[in-house]
C-alpha positions in Angstrom: 0.0 0.0 0.0 2.7 2.5 1.0 4.8 1.8 -2.0 1.8 2.2 -4.4 1.0 5.6 -2.7 4.5 6.8 -3.1 4.5 5.9 -6.7 1.2 7.7 -7.3 2.7 10.8 -5.6 5.8 10.6 -7.8 3.7 10.3 -10.9 1.6 13.3 -10.0 4.8 15.3 -9.2 6.1 14.7 -12.7 3.2 16.7 -14.0 4.0 19.8 -12.0 5.0 23.0 -13.9 7.4 24.0 -11.1 9.6 22.4 -8.5 7.2 23.3 -5.7 3.9 21.5 -5.1 0.9 23.4 -6.5 -0.9 23.5 -3.2 2.1 24.9 -1.4 2.6 27.4 -4.2 -1.0 28.6 -3.8 -0.4 29.1 0.0 2.8 31.0 -0.7 1.1 33.3 -3.2 -1.7 34.0 -0.8 0.7 34.8 2.0 2.8 37.0 -0.3 -0.3 38.9 -1.4 -1.3 39.5 2.3 2.3 40.5 3.1 1.9 43.5 0.8 -0.4 45.0 3.5 2.2 44.7 6.2 4.6 47.5 7.3 7.9 46.2 8.8 9.9 48.4 11.2 13.5 47.2 11.9 14.6 47.5 15.5 18.1 46.1 15.0 19.7 43.4 12.8 17.5 40.6 14.2 14.3 42.2 15.5 11.4 43.6 13.6 8.0 45.0 14.5 5.4 44.1 11.9 2.2 46.2 11.6 -0.7 45.0 9.5 -4.2 46.5 9.2 -5.5 44.3 12.1 -2.6 43.6 14.5 1.1 44.0 15.2 3.8 41.5 16.0 7.4 41.4 17.1 9.7 39.0 15.2 13.1 37.8 16.3 14.9 36.3 13.3 17.9 35.0 15.3 15.6 33.0 17.7 13.0 32.2 14.9 10.2 33.4 17.1 7.3 35.8 16.7 4.8 37.2 19.2 2.1 35.4 17.3 3.8 32.2 18.4 3.4 30.5 15.0 7.1 30.0 14.6 7.0 28.2 18.0 4.9 25.5 16.3 6.9 25.2 13.1 9.1 27.3 10.9 7.4 26.0 7.8 4.1 27.8 8.6 5.1 31.3 7.7 2.5 33.9 8.0 2.1 37.0 5.9 4.3 39.0 8.4 7.1 36.5 8.2 6.9 36.4 4.4 7.3 40.1 4.3 10.4 40.1 6.5 12.0 37.3 4.5 11.2 39.2 1.2 13.2 42.2 2.6 16.4 40.1 2.7 18.7 41.3 5.5 
């Protein structure tokens, strides 16, 4: 069963237009669109304050933490605020 499922997933991945899964790409696009509404303010090299239309958060890049606590769950679940900081570079 497992080997058959892995093969089905490999076959479907060969049909992708990009290297990233289409579902993940849609999530990234949605987050990037929402990140356009955010205003980052740099405190120092590692700390940012992110203001969006509804809330504000403090992000510590060195500790990979955010006041919204989503990075505490997983680094892969980037919110629109995190996407905006990462799009700034350093």
